[in-house]
N, C-alpha and C positions, 0 to 999 in steps of 0.2 A: 703854858704847856707847850706852846710852839717852840720855845727855847730849848726844852728838853729834847724834842724830836730833832731839832737842828744840831744840838750837841751830840746826840747819839749817832747820827749819820755822818758826822763830820770826818770820821776816820773809819776804816774797815774794821779795826780791832774793836772799837767801841760799838759798832753795829753788830758784830758777832756776839759780843758779850751781852748786849741788850736783847738780841734775839734768843740767846740761850737762857737768859733770865726770864724772859717772857714765857718760853716753853716750860721752864721749871715751875713757874707760878701757875701755869695752866694745868700741868699735871698734878700739882698739889691741890688745886681747887677741885679738879675732877675726883681726886681721891677722897677729899673731904665730903663732897656731895654723895659719892658712892657709899661711904661709911655711914653718912646720915640716913640715907634711904635703907641701908641694910639694918641699922639699929632700929629704925622705925618699923620695919617689917617684922623683926624679931619681937619688938615690943607689942605690936598689934596681934600677930599670929601665934606667938610663943615659939619656943624651941625645945626639943626638935619636933618637926612635923610628924604626924602619925606614921608615915611610911619610912621614916629614918630612925636609926638607933641614936644613942647619945653622942656618938662621934661624928654623926652626919653621913654615915654609910647606909646603904640600902639594907633593910632588915631581911634576914633569910626567910624564904618562903617554905611552906611545908612540902612543896614539890621537889625542892633541891636546895643548892647552896644559897 
């Protein structure tokens, strides 16, 4: 693994590409984790919650809009 790090930092271009790739993978991983938690939440609690309509908007109250 040390060879990979040495190769990645041996030029500025490779370092920038490696950093961008690492950031991209981190964002993808965070999105997958967020999607998994959202799916689990909907699975456990159901959708929509009682205070929202089917579109996810707040239900109108009897007092006003």
